[in-house]
DOVO-319826 format. One record per residue (C-alpha): residue number from 1; residue in three letters; x, y, z. Coordinates in Angstrom, 2 decimals. Example, Ala and Ser with C-alpha at 12.3 -4.5 7.8 and 13.67 -1.06 7.14 Angstrom:
BEGIN
(r 1, 'ALA', (12.30, -4.50, 7.80))
(r 2, 'SER', (13.67, -1.06, 7.14))
***
This chain:
BEGIN
(r 1, 'MET', (45.84, 100.51, -67.56))
(r 2, 'TRP', (49.43, 101.04, -66.61))
(r 3, 'SER', (48.56, 103.77, -64.98))
(r 4, 'ASN', (45.92, 102.00, -62.65))
(r 5, 'ILE', (47.68, 99.64, -62.20))
(r 6, 'ASN', (51.24, 100.54, -61.14))
(r 7, 'LYS', (48.37, 103.26, -58.65))
(r 8, 'LYS', (47.16, 99.14, -57.45))
(r 9, 'LEU', (50.83, 98.26, -56.99))
(r 10, 'SER', (51.83, 101.87, -55.37))
(r 11, 'VAL', (48.98, 101.52, -52.35))
(r 12, 'SER', (50.27, 97.61, -52.31))
(r 13, 'LEU', (53.58, 98.68, -51.65))
(r 14, 'ILE', (52.49, 100.91, -48.82))
(r 15, 'LEU', (50.23, 99.09, -46.73))
(r 16, 'PHE', (53.13, 96.52, -47.14))
(r 17, 'ILE', (55.49, 99.14, -45.88))
(r 18, 'ALA', (52.97, 99.87, -43.63))
(r 19, 'VAL', (52.35, 96.40, -41.49))
(r 20, 'ALA', (55.99, 96.09, -41.64))
(r 21, 'LEU', (56.47, 99.24, -39.56))
(r 22, 'LEU', (54.20, 98.14, -37.42))
(r 23, 'ILE', (54.73, 94.99, -36.86))
(r 24, 'SER', (59.04, 96.01, -36.29))
(r 25, 'SER', (57.69, 98.04, -33.44))
(r 26, 'ILE', (55.11, 95.70, -31.65))
(r 27, 'SER', (58.11, 92.94, -31.53))
(r 28, 'LEU', (60.30, 95.89, -30.66))
(r 29, 'ALA', (58.18, 96.63, -28.16))
(r 30, 'VAL', (57.98, 93.41, -27.14))
(r 31, 'ALA', (61.27, 92.95, -27.00))
(r 32, 'GLY', (62.18, 96.18, -25.03))
(r 33, 'GLN', (60.07, 94.97, -22.22))
(r 34, 'ASP', (61.74, 94.01, -18.93))
(r 35, 'GLU', (60.34, 90.29, -18.58))
(r 36, 'LYS', (59.96, 89.39, -15.20))
(r 37, 'PRO', (63.31, 87.48, -14.01))
(r 38, 'ASN', (63.83, 85.40, -10.95))
(r 39, 'LYS', (66.04, 87.56, -9.26))
(r 40, 'LEU', (67.79, 91.02, -8.77))
(r 41, 'THR', (70.88, 91.33, -7.47))
(r 42, 'ILE', (72.09, 94.33, -5.27))
(r 43, 'LEU', (76.10, 95.07, -5.30))
(r 44, 'TRP', (77.10, 95.71, -1.63))
(r 45, 'ALA', (80.59, 95.61, 0.12))
(r 46, 'ALA', (80.84, 91.70, 2.16))
(r 47, 'TRP', (79.47, 93.34, 5.31))
(r 48, 'THR', (76.65, 92.82, 8.33))
(r 49, 'PRO', (74.28, 94.74, 6.99))
(r 50, 'ALA', (74.64, 93.76, 3.33))
(r 51, 'ASP', (73.73, 90.00, 4.96))
(r 52, 'GLN', (70.78, 91.79, 6.54))
(r 53, 'LEU', (69.81, 93.93, 3.98))
(r 54, 'GLU', (69.38, 90.31, 1.57))
(r 55, 'THR', (67.34, 89.12, 4.27))
(r 56, 'MET', (64.95, 92.43, 4.73))
(r 57, 'CYS', (64.14, 92.22, 0.96))
(r 58, 'GLU', (62.68, 88.92, 0.89))
(r 59, 'GLU', (59.31, 90.58, 1.49))
(r 60, 'PHE', (59.28, 92.10, -1.41))
(r 61, 'THR', (60.22, 87.86, -2.75))
(r 62, 'GLU', (56.57, 87.43, -0.56))
(r 63, 'GLN', (55.52, 90.40, -2.75))
(r 64, 'THR', (56.96, 89.58, -6.15))
(r 65, 'GLY', (57.93, 86.61, -6.23))
(r 66, 'VAL', (61.35, 87.61, -7.15))
(r 67, 'GLU', (64.36, 86.24, -5.29))
(r 68, 'VAL', (67.05, 89.59, -3.88))
(r 69, 'GLU', (70.53, 88.38, -3.51))
(r 70, 'VAL', (73.23, 91.19, -2.28))
(r 71, 'ILE', (76.80, 90.19, -3.43))
(r 72, 'GLY', (79.99, 92.28, -3.01))
(r 73, 'PRO', (83.31, 91.60, -2.08))
(r 74, 'PRO', (84.79, 93.39, 0.92))
(r 75, 'TRP', (85.39, 97.29, 1.60))
(r 76, 'ASP', (89.11, 97.56, 1.43))
(r 77, 'ASN', (88.11, 96.60, -2.53))
(r 78, 'TYR', (84.64, 98.03, -2.58))
(r 79, 'LEU', (85.58, 100.85, -4.77))
(r 80, 'THR', (88.33, 99.95, -7.00))
(r 81, 'LYS', (86.13, 96.33, -7.83))
(r 82, 'THR', (82.85, 98.90, -8.79))
(r 83, 'SER', (85.30, 100.76, -11.22))
(r 84, 'VAL', (85.78, 97.48, -12.94))
(r 85, 'LEU', (82.73, 96.62, -12.57))
(r 86, 'MET', (81.34, 100.07, -14.58))
(r 87, 'SER', (84.01, 100.43, -16.81))
(r 88, 'GLN', (83.04, 97.02, -18.15))
(r 89, 'HIS', (79.24, 97.84, -18.66))
(r 90, 'SER', (78.32, 95.11, -16.60))
(r 91, 'THR', (75.49, 93.30, -16.31))
(r 92, 'SER', (76.25, 91.68, -12.96))
(r 93, 'PHE', (74.16, 93.31, -11.27))
(r 94, 'ASP', (70.91, 95.52, -10.96))
(r 95, 'LEU', (71.31, 97.89, -8.70))
(r 96, 'ALA', (74.17, 98.47, -6.10))
(r 97, 'LEU', (75.62, 100.78, -3.10))
(r 98, 'PHE', (77.40, 103.87, -3.62))
(r 99, 'ASP', (79.55, 105.90, -1.51))
(r 100, 'SER', (77.99, 109.40, -1.65))
(r 101, 'GLN', (81.22, 110.53, -2.95))
(r 102, 'TRP', (81.06, 108.10, -5.74))
(r 103, 'LYS', (78.08, 110.63, -7.43))
(r 104, 'GLY', (80.49, 112.13, -9.92))
(r 105, 'TRP', (82.28, 109.93, -12.15))
(r 106, 'LEU', (79.00, 107.59, -11.37))
(r 107, 'VAL', (76.97, 110.26, -13.23))
(r 108, 'GLU', (79.69, 111.66, -15.66))
(r 109, 'GLY', (80.58, 108.64, -16.80))
(r 110, 'GLY', (76.58, 107.29, -17.35))
(r 111, 'HIS', (77.05, 104.49, -14.74))
(r 112, 'VAL', (73.36, 105.73, -12.60))
(r 113, 'PHE', (69.80, 106.04, -14.60))
(r 114, 'LYS', (68.40, 109.87, -13.73))
(r 115, 'LEU', (66.04, 109.53, -11.38))
(r 116, 'ASN', (64.23, 112.81, -12.26))
(r 117, 'ASP', (61.43, 110.22, -14.33))
(r 118, 'TRP', (60.92, 107.98, -12.25))
(r 119, 'LEU', (60.18, 110.08, -9.11))
(r 120, 'GLU', (58.05, 112.54, -11.25))
(r 121, 'GLN', (55.73, 109.55, -11.77))
(r 122, 'ASN', (55.97, 107.22, -8.82))
(r 123, 'GLU', (54.32, 109.94, -6.04))
(r 124, 'SER', (54.85, 106.88, -3.59))
(r 125, 'VAL', (58.35, 108.42, -3.30))
(r 126, 'SER', (59.71, 111.74, -3.01))
(r 127, 'MET', (62.64, 113.21, -1.84))
(r 128, 'ASP', (60.56, 115.27, 0.38))
(r 129, 'ASP', (60.93, 111.40, 2.10))
(r 130, 'TRP', (64.79, 112.24, 2.78))
(r 131, 'TYR', (65.99, 114.90, 5.75))
(r 132, 'PRO', (67.39, 117.51, 2.93))
(r 133, 'ASN', (70.92, 116.97, 3.96))
(r 134, 'LEU', (71.38, 113.28, 2.93))
(r 135, 'VAL', (69.67, 114.32, -0.28))
(r 136, 'LYS', (72.38, 116.92, -0.99))
(r 137, 'ALA', (74.66, 113.56, 0.15))
(r 138, 'TYR', (73.36, 110.69, -1.48))
(r 139, 'SER', (71.07, 111.78, -4.14))
(r 140, 'GLU', (71.84, 115.16, -6.39))
(r 141, 'TYR', (73.89, 116.02, -8.75))
(r 142, 'PRO', (75.97, 118.09, -9.15))
(r 143, 'GLU', (74.48, 119.86, -6.58))
(r 144, 'GLY', (71.92, 122.30, -6.08))
(r 145, 'SER', (70.47, 121.35, -10.02))
(r 146, 'GLY', (67.93, 119.27, -8.79))
(r 147, 'ASN', (68.71, 116.25, -11.00))
(r 148, 'TYR', (68.93, 113.00, -8.20))
(r 149, 'TYR', (70.42, 109.52, -8.81))
(r 150, 'MET', (70.63, 107.84, -5.73))
(r 151, 'ILE', (67.66, 107.01, -3.11))
(r 152, 'PRO', (69.07, 107.66, 1.17))
(r 153, 'LEU', (68.83, 103.85, 1.71))
(r 154, 'PHE', (72.14, 103.86, 4.57))
(r 155, 'ALA', (72.38, 107.10, 6.78))
(r 156, 'ASP', (75.75, 106.08, 9.15))
(r 157, 'THR', (77.23, 108.61, 11.19))
(r 158, 'GLU', (80.10, 108.30, 13.81))
(r 159, 'LEU', (78.67, 108.25, 17.33))
(r 160, 'LEU', (80.57, 107.76, 20.47))
(r 161, 'MET', (80.69, 105.13, 22.18))
(r 162, 'TYR', (81.86, 104.24, 26.51))
(r 163, 'ARG', (81.32, 102.42, 29.09))
(r 164, 'THR', (78.76, 103.10, 31.75))
(r 165, 'ASP', (80.58, 101.09, 35.16))
(r 166, 'LEU', (83.69, 103.77, 34.35))
(r 167, 'PHE', (81.41, 106.81, 33.73))
(r 168, 'ASN', (79.08, 105.83, 36.68))
(r 169, 'ASP', (81.54, 104.77, 39.07))
(r 170, 'PRO', (81.36, 106.99, 42.11))
(r 171, 'GLN', (85.14, 106.83, 42.98))
(r 172, 'GLU', (86.17, 107.72, 39.15))
(r 173, 'LYS', (83.88, 110.41, 39.30))
(r 174, 'ALA', (84.93, 112.24, 42.52))
(r 175, 'ASN', (89.09, 111.84, 41.27))
(r 176, 'PHE', (87.32, 113.18, 37.76))
(r 177, 'LYS', (85.79, 116.22, 40.02))
(r 178, 'VAL', (88.64, 117.25, 41.82))
(r 179, 'GLU', (91.06, 116.09, 38.94))
(r 180, 'TYR', (89.42, 119.14, 36.61))
(r 181, 'GLY', (86.62, 120.64, 38.24))
(r 182, 'TYR', (83.50, 119.26, 36.14))
(r 183, 'GLU', (81.28, 116.43, 37.13))
(r 184, 'LEU', (82.03, 113.27, 34.82))
(r 185, 'LYS', (80.08, 112.43, 31.87))
(r 186, 'PRO', (79.31, 111.39, 27.81))
(r 187, 'PRO', (82.08, 114.54, 26.68))
(r 188, 'GLU', (79.81, 117.91, 24.75))
(r 189, 'THR', (82.61, 119.24, 23.51))
(r 190, 'TRP', (86.41, 118.12, 22.52))
(r 191, 'SER', (88.07, 119.01, 24.80))
(r 192, 'GLN', (86.09, 117.31, 26.96))
(r 193, 'LEU', (86.39, 114.24, 25.58))
(r 194, 'ARG', (90.88, 114.94, 25.88))
(r 195, 'ASP', (90.27, 114.98, 29.67))
(r 196, 'ILE', (88.54, 112.67, 30.16))
(r 197, 'ALA', (90.41, 110.56, 27.95))
(r 198, 'GLU', (93.24, 111.61, 29.35))
(r 199, 'PHE', (92.00, 110.92, 32.26))
(r 200, 'PHE', (91.10, 106.74, 32.15))
(r 201, 'ASN', (94.37, 106.58, 29.54))
(r 202, 'ARG', (96.76, 103.96, 32.00))
(r 203, 'PRO', (98.50, 101.78, 30.29))
(r 204, 'GLU', (99.76, 100.14, 33.09))
(r 205, 'GLU', (96.69, 98.94, 33.91))
(r 206, 'ASN', (95.85, 97.49, 30.60))
(r 207, 'LEU', (92.91, 100.81, 30.11))
(r 208, 'TYR', (93.29, 103.38, 27.46))
(r 209, 'GLY', (91.69, 106.36, 26.76))
(r 210, 'LEU', (89.83, 106.31, 23.41))
(r 211, 'ALA', (90.47, 104.28, 20.43))
(r 212, 'THR', (88.77, 105.42, 16.94))
(r 213, 'LYS', (90.67, 104.95, 14.21))
(r 214, 'MET', (93.35, 106.96, 12.67))
(r 215, 'GLY', (94.33, 104.38, 10.07))
(r 216, 'ARG', (94.90, 105.61, 6.12))
(r 217, 'ARG', (93.69, 102.72, 4.58))
(r 218, 'GLY', (89.86, 103.94, 3.12))
(r 219, 'ASP', (88.53, 106.30, 4.18))
(r 220, 'TYR', (88.71, 106.26, 7.43))
(r 221, 'ILE', (91.25, 108.62, 9.16))
(r 222, 'THR', (89.76, 112.11, 6.45))
(r 223, 'TRP', (86.13, 110.37, 7.66))
(r 224, 'ASP', (87.58, 110.43, 11.19))
(r 225, 'PHE', (89.29, 113.68, 11.40))
(r 226, 'ASN', (86.42, 115.95, 9.16))
(r 227, 'GLN', (84.69, 116.18, 12.18))
(r 228, 'VAL', (86.91, 117.64, 14.00))
(r 229, 'LEU', (88.41, 120.10, 11.60))
(r 230, 'TRP', (84.35, 121.55, 10.85))
(r 231, 'ALA', (84.51, 121.84, 14.80))
(r 232, 'PHE', (87.47, 124.25, 14.90))
(r 233, 'GLY', (85.96, 126.96, 11.84))
(r 234, 'GLY', (88.58, 124.10, 9.38))
(r 235, 'SER', (86.79, 123.10, 6.08))
(r 236, 'PHE', (88.67, 120.67, 3.43))
(r 237, 'TRP', (88.77, 123.53, 0.33))
(r 238, 'ASN', (85.89, 126.37, -1.41))
(r 239, 'PRO', (83.25, 124.08, -2.82))
(r 240, 'GLU', (82.43, 127.17, -5.84))
(r 241, 'THR', (86.14, 128.23, -5.99))
(r 242, 'LYS', (87.49, 124.42, -5.92))
(r 243, 'LYS', (90.32, 125.68, -4.15))
(r 244, 'VAL', (92.20, 124.78, -1.66))
(r 245, 'ASP', (95.37, 125.77, -0.73))
(r 246, 'GLY', (94.00, 128.46, 2.05))
(r 247, 'TYR', (90.99, 125.89, 3.53))
(r 248, 'ILE', (92.96, 123.11, 4.70))
(r 249, 'ASN', (96.43, 124.54, 6.02))
(r 250, 'SER', (94.26, 127.43, 6.94))
(r 251, 'PRO', (95.57, 128.12, 11.09))
(r 252, 'LYS', (91.60, 127.24, 12.38))
(r 253, 'ALA', (92.68, 123.94, 10.60))
(r 254, 'VAL', (96.68, 123.52, 11.73))
(r 255, 'GLU', (94.99, 123.59, 15.20))
(r 256, 'ALA', (92.42, 121.26, 14.83))
(r 257, 'LEU', (95.46, 118.70, 13.34))
(r 258, 'GLU', (97.35, 119.56, 16.08))
(r 259, 'PHE', (94.44, 118.67, 18.29))
(r 260, 'TYR', (93.39, 115.74, 16.68))
(r 261, 'LYS', (96.83, 114.46, 17.05))
(r 262, 'SER', (96.86, 115.50, 20.46))
(r 263, 'LEU', (94.32, 112.25, 21.04))
(r 264, 'VAL', (97.07, 109.44, 19.82))
(r 265, 'GLU', (98.45, 109.78, 23.55))
(r 266, 'TYR', (96.07, 107.49, 25.20))
(r 267, 'SER', (94.85, 106.02, 22.73))
(r 268, 'PRO', (95.87, 102.04, 22.58))
(r 269, 'PRO', (99.24, 100.65, 21.62))
(r 270, 'GLY', (99.16, 100.46, 17.08))
(r 271, 'ALA', (96.76, 103.26, 17.06))
(r 272, 'ALA', (97.71, 104.56, 14.27))
(r 273, 'ASN', (96.86, 101.60, 12.13))
(r 274, 'PHE', (92.38, 101.56, 13.92))
(r 275, 'GLY', (89.64, 100.83, 11.40))
(r 276, 'GLN', (86.96, 99.40, 12.30))
(r 277, 'ASP', (87.55, 96.03, 13.14))
(r 278, 'ALA', (90.73, 97.18, 15.75))
(r 279, 'VAL', (88.48, 100.30, 17.34))
(r 280, 'VAL', (85.53, 97.20, 17.65))
(r 281, 'SER', (87.76, 95.08, 18.94))
(r 282, 'ASN', (89.37, 97.39, 21.42))
(r 283, 'PHE', (86.60, 98.13, 23.44))
(r 284, 'GLN', (85.32, 94.40, 23.29))
(r 285, 'GLN', (88.16, 93.58, 25.71))
(r 286, 'GLY', (87.90, 96.28, 27.88))
(r 287, 'LEU', (90.56, 98.10, 27.05))
(r 288, 'VAL', (89.30, 101.75, 25.94))
(r 289, 'ALA', (87.33, 103.94, 28.09))
(r 290, 'MET', (85.23, 105.92, 25.15))
(r 291, 'SER', (85.71, 104.60, 20.94))
(r 292, 'ILE', (84.21, 106.91, 17.96))
(r 293, 'GLN', (82.88, 104.74, 15.79))
(r 294, 'TRP', (80.35, 103.96, 12.35))
(r 295, 'THR', (76.59, 103.30, 13.82))
(r 296, 'ALA', (76.83, 100.34, 11.06))
(r 297, 'PHE', (79.42, 98.38, 13.70))
(r 298, 'ALA', (77.20, 99.37, 16.75))
(r 299, 'PRO', (75.62, 96.44, 16.82))
(r 300, 'GLY', (79.64, 94.28, 18.20))
(r 301, 'TYR', (78.90, 96.37, 20.76))
(r 302, 'VAL', (76.40, 95.13, 22.98))
(r 303, 'ASN', (76.83, 91.05, 21.60))
(r 304, 'CYS', (77.86, 89.33, 24.39))
(r 305, 'GLU', (79.09, 86.33, 22.90))
(r 306, 'ALA', (81.88, 88.93, 21.71))
(r 307, 'SER', (81.82, 91.82, 24.32))
(r 308, 'ARG', (82.93, 91.43, 27.35))
(r 309, 'THR', (81.59, 94.90, 28.03))
(r 310, 'CYS', (78.31, 94.28, 26.42))
(r 311, 'ASP', (76.19, 95.37, 29.10))
(r 312, 'SER', (78.05, 98.64, 30.30))
(r 313, 'VAL', (77.75, 100.50, 26.68))
(r 314, 'GLY', (76.21, 104.43, 25.96))
(r 315, 'PHE', (75.52, 105.59, 23.15))
(r 316, 'THR', (76.15, 109.16, 22.78))
(r 317, 'THR', (76.34, 112.03, 20.17))
(r 318, 'THR', (80.27, 113.44, 18.80))
(r 319, 'PRO', (81.31, 116.54, 20.77))
(r 320, 'GLU', (81.18, 119.77, 19.04))
(r 321, 'GLY', (83.56, 122.58, 19.09))
(r 322, 'SER', (84.41, 126.26, 19.35))
(r 323, 'GLU', (83.09, 126.42, 15.43))
(r 324, 'GLY', (79.62, 123.84, 16.01))
(r 325, 'TRP', (79.12, 121.01, 15.75))
(r 326, 'TYR', (79.07, 118.63, 11.98))
(r 327, 'PRO', (78.40, 115.38, 12.68))
(r 328, 'THR', (80.95, 113.05, 9.68))
(r 329, 'LEU', (77.86, 111.82, 7.41))
(r 330, 'GLY', (78.97, 108.12, 5.82))
(r 331, 'GLY', (76.71, 105.31, 4.97))
(r 332, 'GLN', (75.21, 105.43, 0.68))
(r 333, 'GLY', (72.97, 105.55, -1.31))
(r 334, 'ILE', (70.83, 102.72, -4.02))
(r 335, 'GLY', (71.09, 103.26, -7.31))
(r 336, 'VAL', (70.33, 101.29, -11.02))
(r 337, 'ASN', (73.00, 100.16, -12.51))
(r 338, 'ALA', (72.65, 101.74, -16.52))
(r 339, 'TYR', (73.33, 98.20, -17.88))
(r 340, 'THR', (70.68, 96.52, -15.33))
(r 341, 'PRO', (68.69, 94.07, -17.94))
(r 342, 'HIS', (66.51, 93.82, -15.41))
(r 343, 'LYS', (65.17, 98.61, -15.82))
(r 344, 'ASP', (62.37, 97.91, -14.94))
(r 345, 'TRP', (61.95, 95.26, -12.22))
(r 346, 'ALA', (64.92, 97.37, -10.63))
(r 347, 'PHE', (62.79, 99.93, -10.02))
(r 348, 'LYS', (60.24, 98.15, -8.78))
(r 349, 'LEU', (62.68, 97.25, -6.11))
(r 350, 'LEU', (63.93, 100.10, -5.72))
(r 351, 'GLY', (60.54, 101.65, -5.29))
(r 352, 'TRP', (59.77, 99.56, -2.27))
(r 353, 'LEU', (63.26, 100.11, -0.89))
(r 354, 'ALA', (61.82, 103.87, -0.94))
(r 355, 'SER', (58.52, 103.57, 0.89))
(r 356, 'GLU', (57.12, 103.44, 4.06))
(r 357, 'GLU', (56.84, 99.65, 4.86))
(r 358, 'ALA', (60.27, 98.70, 3.78))
(r 359, 'GLN', (62.50, 101.52, 5.62))
(r 360, 'LYS', (60.39, 101.14, 8.82))
(r 361, 'MET', (61.73, 97.37, 8.42))
(r 362, 'TRP', (65.30, 98.90, 7.96))
(r 363, 'ALA', (65.64, 100.71, 11.46))
(r 364, 'LYS', (63.08, 97.96, 12.90))
(r 365, 'ASP', (64.55, 94.49, 11.78))
(r 366, 'VAL', (68.07, 95.52, 11.36))
(r 367, 'PRO', (70.40, 96.12, 13.42))
(r 368, 'ALA', (72.96, 97.81, 11.89))
(r 369, 'GLY', (70.82, 99.52, 9.31))
(r 370, 'VAL', (70.14, 103.37, 9.79))
(r 371, 'SER', (67.45, 105.33, 8.28))
(r 372, 'GLY', (66.94, 108.63, 7.00))
(r 373, 'TYR', (63.49, 108.33, 6.68))
(r 374, 'LYS', (61.81, 111.35, 8.11))
(r 375, 'SER', (58.59, 109.74, 8.50))
(r 376, 'VAL', (60.03, 106.77, 10.80))
(r 377, 'VAL', (63.46, 108.67, 12.17))
(r 378, 'GLY', (61.11, 111.28, 13.76))
(r 379, 'THR', (59.30, 109.15, 15.56))
(r 380, 'GLU', (59.65, 108.59, 19.07))
(r 381, 'GLU', (59.09, 104.78, 19.16))
(r 382, 'TYR', (61.81, 104.59, 16.25))
(r 383, 'GLU', (63.46, 105.29, 19.45))
(r 384, 'THR', (63.15, 101.91, 21.27))
(r 385, 'TYR', (64.30, 99.54, 18.42))
(r 386, 'GLN', (68.03, 99.86, 19.19))
(r 387, 'PRO', (70.02, 101.23, 22.17))
(r 388, 'TRP', (71.96, 103.72, 19.50))
(r 389, 'TYR', (68.84, 105.11, 17.96))
(r 390, 'ALA', (68.24, 108.00, 20.29))
(r 391, 'ALA', (71.91, 109.08, 18.77))
(r 392, 'GLN', (71.71, 108.56, 15.30))
(r 393, 'LYS', (68.07, 110.31, 15.30))
(r 394, 'GLU', (69.76, 113.40, 16.52))
(r 395, 'GLN', (72.37, 113.38, 13.93))
(r 396, 'ALA', (70.76, 113.17, 10.78))
(r 397, 'PRO', (69.01, 116.11, 10.22))
(r 398, 'ALA', (73.48, 117.45, 10.86))
(r 399, 'MET', (75.77, 115.21, 9.23))
(r 400, 'ARG', (78.02, 115.96, 7.07))
(r 401, 'ASP', (80.10, 115.38, 3.83))
(r 402, 'ILE', (83.67, 116.37, 1.38))
(r 403, 'TRP', (83.77, 115.48, -1.79))
(r 404, 'SER', (81.77, 113.71, -4.88))
(r 405, 'ILE', (83.90, 114.97, -8.05))
(r 406, 'PRO', (84.86, 112.38, -9.92))
(r 407, 'GLU', (88.34, 113.65, -8.67))
(r 408, 'TYR', (87.52, 112.56, -5.26))
(r 409, 'ALA', (89.63, 109.22, -4.95))
(r 410, 'SER', (93.54, 111.42, -5.37))
(r 411, 'MET', (92.10, 113.27, -3.30))
(r 412, 'LEU', (91.17, 111.37, -0.60))
(r 413, 'GLU', (94.48, 109.67, -0.69))
(r 414, 'LEU', (96.51, 112.31, -0.46))
(r 415, 'THR', (94.42, 113.54, 2.57))
(r 416, 'GLN', (94.69, 110.13, 4.20))
(r 417, 'ASN', (98.14, 109.49, 3.97))
(r 418, 'HIS', (99.74, 113.17, 5.04))
(r 419, 'LEU', (96.65, 113.12, 7.99))
(r 420, 'ASN', (98.33, 109.08, 8.65))
(r 421, 'ASN', (101.84, 111.23, 8.60))
(r 422, 'VAL', (100.84, 113.34, 11.85))
(r 423, 'ILE', (100.03, 110.43, 13.61))
(r 424, 'THR', (102.65, 108.22, 12.76))
(r 425, 'GLY', (104.93, 111.03, 13.36))
(r 426, 'LYS', (106.52, 111.60, 10.29))
(r 427, 'GLU', (105.33, 115.01, 9.09))
(r 428, 'GLU', (104.44, 118.06, 11.67))
(r 429, 'PRO', (100.42, 119.08, 11.16))
(r 430, 'LYS', (101.01, 122.25, 9.43))
(r 431, 'GLU', (103.44, 120.57, 6.89))
(r 432, 'ALA', (100.79, 117.67, 6.16))
(r 433, 'LEU', (98.15, 120.42, 5.45))
(r 434, 'ASP', (100.38, 122.18, 3.33))
(r 435, 'ASN', (101.35, 118.83, 1.41))
(r 436, 'ILE', (97.53, 118.13, 0.72))
(r 437, 'ALA', (96.86, 121.80, 0.08))
(r 438, 'GLN', (99.58, 121.93, -2.62))
(r 439, 'GLY', (99.03, 118.57, -4.06))
(r 440, 'GLN', (94.87, 118.76, -4.77))
(r 441, 'GLU', (95.17, 121.30, -6.57))
(r 442, 'GLN', (97.29, 120.06, -8.81))
(r 443, 'LEU', (95.14, 117.90, -9.31))
(r 444, 'LEU', (92.07, 120.11, -9.19))
(r 445, 'GLU', (94.41, 121.92, -11.83))
(r 446, 'GLU', (95.22, 118.94, -14.12))
(r 447, 'ALA', (91.49, 117.88, -14.40))
(r 448, 'GLY', (91.18, 121.72, -15.88))
(r 449, 'TYR', (88.64, 122.79, -12.21))
(r 450, 'TYR', (90.66, 126.67, -12.82))
(r 451, 'ASP', (90.57, 127.13, -15.98))
***
């Protein structure tokens, strides 16, 4: 009798436990489901492209009923702010746009979701939709691993803007031909750019040859100089061994920096402190014949409410050097915050942003938007959306990047300071590059790269 009772109790207990576990699992599944949020938040810097991205996402809201807000601090504080939020495991945003150089500390810190499984499950999104160099720069970490963390949303690059009224003036063309022996036209090489900058440099007329970003704040001068460094055959380091000495201070690198320093002679007063806004402003006021500027700022050049030269602006690719043509890569990729409370919906928004529909809107309807989506950028129609898109289209497959290791910020700070010291006359080019090499190798050694 007791045996039967014990058996019945055992069966009942087993059934009770099974039911309890089933209920528990159902509860956990329900709790783990991503309820539809009222709003998704994207973190980006506070600037015009962010405002235009928010406006574009109204289409996502129409399709889903979920509002999208884009928030963030000014560019100068964006890295610091993002670092703090990530260290706090902040749930205040769902997605964010990140500089390509941030991949190291973001991935190794576990701050962004890996996209591989999502890409396998989502047949409508593929990394093959973007140019390979952009995927390598914005999305993949470590390089060559096939592991992806961001979508190449904002494929910004530097272009050359020039005054068509000056370049097309018959007298200017004739005078230039006499002085330099070739036709005045948008420069194809860096040496031609310097010739033209010298020719139009007329301080007594309040006209200067070139405005570009030589300031030490942010990444201004490093990203401005890198395309010159590469064009002259120099490099920042050996990405395989992480050695810097012998690369950033090689004879070709020194030659590149000496050339770059010479450009300040044909720039407006205060050029050593110029960032994006100063470059745009000097062109708008008619103070310079040329400028090198990010595509994202191109709308300011044709804004007749702000610029007296709005109807005489040409846009072309940056020059090449004796060792090739390497346009600099800017912009940001977009990834999903690892701490978002709305993971499923954040990925839905990411998928929409990665769609051909959204990428065409990004290119066509957002003046400051810059796409790297091949089926959009590769069309003839793309060039008609904005007057600068033909040049950006040519550069997109050739854009080049620098570092993406966690120590990026410290390496950048060293580079910024010493390069700017050259522009202000505090250091000679060879001295500055030797100091960069020594300082960066010390950083990398302390980080364990040479063990």
